[in-house]
NUPA-115848 format. One record per residue: x, y, z of N, C-alpha, C in turn. Coordinates in steps of 0.02 Angstrom, whole numbers. Layout:
// residues N
[[X, Y, Z], [X, Y, Z], [X, Y, Z]];
...
END
This chain:
// residues 104
[[46, -59, 3], [6, -6, -3], [46, 59, -5]];
[[96, 71, 42], [141, 122, 39], [188, 124, -21]];
[[202, 70, -56], [244, 71, -109], [218, 98, -175]];
[[160, 119, -179], [127, 139, -239], [123, 217, -236]];
[[142, 258, -290], [141, 328, -286], [68, 348, -315]];
[[49, 406, -294], [-14, 436, -319], [-5, 447, -394]];
[[-60, 449, -425], [-55, 467, -500], [-30, 535, -519]];
[[27, 531, -559], [55, 590, -580], [101, 628, -529]];
[[113, 606, -472], [156, 633, -415], [217, 589, -407]];
[[270, 620, -394], [330, 583, -375], [326, 569, -304]];
[[354, 509, -283], [349, 498, -219], [396, 539, -178]];
[[381, 562, -121], [425, 606, -73], [470, 557, -29]];
[[537, 569, -38], [584, 532, 2], [612, 575, 54]];
[[644, 543, 101], [675, 579, 162], [743, 613, 136]];
[[777, 585, 81], [840, 612, 54], [830, 670, 10]];
[[768, 694, -4], [759, 756, -47], [792, 813, -12]];
[[840, 846, -43], [877, 901, -17], [834, 965, -12]];
[[847, 997, 37], [806, 1061, 40], [851, 1121, 47]];
[[837, 1175, 11], [875, 1231, 11], [877, 1266, 88]];
[[934, 1271, 118], [939, 1307, 181], [968, 1380, 176]];
[[975, 1401, 120], [1001, 1475, 109], [945, 1520, 123]];
[[967, 1580, 149], [924, 1629, 162], [927, 1678, 108]];
[[876, 1713, 90], [879, 1769, 39], [924, 1823, 67]];
[[960, 1851, 21], [1001, 1906, 42], [955, 1971, 36]];
[[974, 2024, 76], [940, 2086, 71], [947, 2126, -2]];
[[893, 2145, -25], [893, 2170, -95], [934, 2241, -101]];
[[914, 2286, -60], [953, 2352, -62], [933, 2389, 4]];
[[959, 2446, 8], [948, 2491, 64], [876, 2529, 48]];
[[827, 2524, 96], [765, 2558, 83], [752, 2598, 139]];
[[743, 2670, 130], [730, 2707, 191], [675, 2696, 230]];
[[675, 2692, 293], [608, 2675, 331], [553, 2728, 340]];
[[574, 2791, 340], [533, 2842, 351], [541, 2895, 298]];
[[527, 2884, 238], [533, 2934, 182], [470, 2955, 158]];
[[464, 3020, 153], [395, 3047, 123], [390, 3042, 47]];
[[451, 3035, 14], [456, 3040, -62], [415, 2991, -93]];
[[412, 2932, -78], [364, 2887, -117], [294, 2912, -123]];
[[265, 2937, -67], [197, 2959, -69], [194, 3027, -106]];
[[239, 3069, -103], [243, 3129, -148], [249, 3114, -218]];
[[290, 3060, -237], [294, 3036, -303], [230, 3009, -332]];
[[198, 2974, -289], [125, 2950, -309], [74, 3004, -324]];
[[76, 3052, -275], [40, 3107, -271], [49, 3149, -342]];
[[109, 3158, -360], [129, 3199, -413], [106, 3158, -484]];
[[118, 3091, -479], [92, 3054, -536], [14, 3060, -549]];
[[-20, 3057, -496], [-97, 3062, -496], [-117, 3132, -524]];
[[-80, 3186, -499], [-100, 3248, -521], [-82, 3260, -593]];
[[-24, 3230, -609], [-8, 3232, -684], [-60, 3199, -732]];
[[-81, 3138, -708], [-133, 3098, -745], [-195, 3140, -748]];
[[-219, 3166, -693], [-274, 3208, -698], [-274, 3269, -740]];
[[-208, 3293, -739], [-197, 3352, -782], [-195, 3343, -857]];
[[-180, 3280, -869], [-184, 3258, -944], [-256, 3254, -964]];
[[-306, 3232, -916], [-374, 3235, -935], [-403, 3299, -930]];
[[-396, 3340, -882], [-432, 3404, -869], [-401, 3467, -891]];
[[-337, 3467, -899], [-306, 3534, -921], [-234, 3533, -917]];
[[-200, 3578, -959], [-129, 3582, -959], [-96, 3614, -890]];
[[-140, 3662, -861], [-115, 3693, -805], [-109, 3637, -741]];
[[-158, 3589, -735], [-146, 3543, -688], [-96, 3489, -705]];
[[-80, 3482, -769], [-25, 3435, -790], [34, 3465, -773]];
[[43, 3536, -774], [110, 3562, -765], [123, 3564, -688]];
[[70, 3574, -648], [83, 3564, -575], [96, 3492, -562]];
[[68, 3444, -586], [81, 3373, -574], [159, 3355, -594]];
[[172, 3379, -652], [246, 3373, -673], [294, 3403, -623]];
[[281, 3463, -604], [322, 3497, -546], [336, 3453, -488]];
[[271, 3435, -463], [274, 3399, -401], [311, 3329, -407]];
[[300, 3299, -466], [333, 3232, -486], [405, 3246, -492]];
[[429, 3296, -526], [501, 3305, -533], [534, 3321, -465]];
[[501, 3364, -423], [530, 3376, -357], [535, 3306, -317]];
[[481, 3269, -319], [483, 3204, -279], [542, 3157, -302]];
[[546, 3157, -367], [602, 3110, -394], [668, 3136, -376]];
[[671, 3208, -381], [741, 3233, -356], [748, 3219, -282]];
[[702, 3226, -240], [702, 3215, -173], [726, 3137, -156]];
[[693, 3092, -204], [716, 3022, -188], [786, 3009, -206]];
[[805, 3045, -259], [881, 3027, -287], [928, 3058, -234]];
[[914, 3121, -213], [961, 3152, -171], [952, 3147, -96]];
[[905, 3106, -69], [889, 3098, -1], [953, 3080, 37]];
[[989, 3031, 16], [1049, 3002, 50], [1109, 3017, 10]];
[[1110, 3073, -26], [1170, 3086, -70], [1233, 3097, -24]];
[[1225, 3128, 34], [1285, 3135, 77], [1297, 3083, 126]];
[[1270, 3026, 123], [1275, 2975, 167], [1341, 2945, 174]];
[[1372, 2934, 118], [1445, 2906, 117], [1494, 2959, 147]];
[[1491, 3023, 132], [1525, 3070, 159], [1519, 3079, 234]];
[[1459, 3072, 250], [1445, 3078, 336], [1471, 3019, 364]];
[[1477, 2956, 334], [1507, 2897, 361], [1585, 2904, 367]];
[[1615, 2936, 322], [1681, 2938, 320], [1716, 2991, 368]];
[[1674, 3041, 397], [1699, 3089, 440], [1725, 3051, 505]];
[[1767, 3091, 540], [1802, 3052, 598], [1754, 3043, 653]];
[[1752, 2981, 685], [1699, 2966, 731], [1719, 2990, 801]];
[[1676, 3029, 831], [1687, 3051, 896], [1727, 3116, 905]];
[[1749, 3140, 843], [1787, 3204, 844], [1747, 3263, 844]];
[[1685, 3264, 838], [1649, 3323, 837], [1632, 3345, 904]];
[[1623, 3406, 909], [1610, 3433, 976], [1544, 3472, 979]];
[[1506, 3472, 1034], [1443, 3499, 1030], [1448, 3572, 1053]];
[[1395, 3605, 1063], [1394, 3679, 1060], [1428, 3702, 1130]];
[[1435, 3667, 1183], [1471, 3682, 1240], [1549, 3675, 1237]];
[[1572, 3641, 1178], [1635, 3637, 1175], [1670, 3567, 1193]];
[[1631, 3529, 1224], [1653, 3462, 1242], [1636, 3410, 1191]];
[[1676, 3361, 1188], [1660, 3303, 1141], [1596, 3269, 1160]];
[[1559, 3252, 1114], [1499, 3218, 1125], [1512, 3146, 1139]];
[[1479, 3106, 1183], [1489, 3032, 1198], [1451, 2992, 1150]];
[[1389, 3019, 1121], [1346, 2977, 1084], [1352, 2998, 1014]];
[[1343, 2954, 965], [1347, 2969, 899], [1272, 2982, 865]];
[[1263, 3033, 839], [1197, 3041, 804], [1197, 3029, 737]];
[[1245, 2999, 704], [1244, 2977, 634], [1205, 2917, 624]];
[[1175, 2907, 567], [1134, 2850, 558], [1179, 2806, 519]];
[[1167, 2733, 532], [1207, 2681, 500], [1204, 2685, 416]];
END
């Protein structure tokens, strides 16, 4: 009874290898960014402007262009910020700060 396989299916054996690799992270995605929402808003206003009038399309294009620029330049200085000397910055009182405020 156990030796027969179901019609069309291969029997499952205990020696079937399973992949134990974990997927790697795709990329860095900012956790609290307003720019994806602004990009969507600009695209909607641009689409409505194509339907209703040139003036609305121009406003939508401006919002969309600003949002894409914001997305691109949001972390432009991130590498330069990382390469600065750690702990060498002084706060307003002139003493060295003990905690780092830089993001990873």
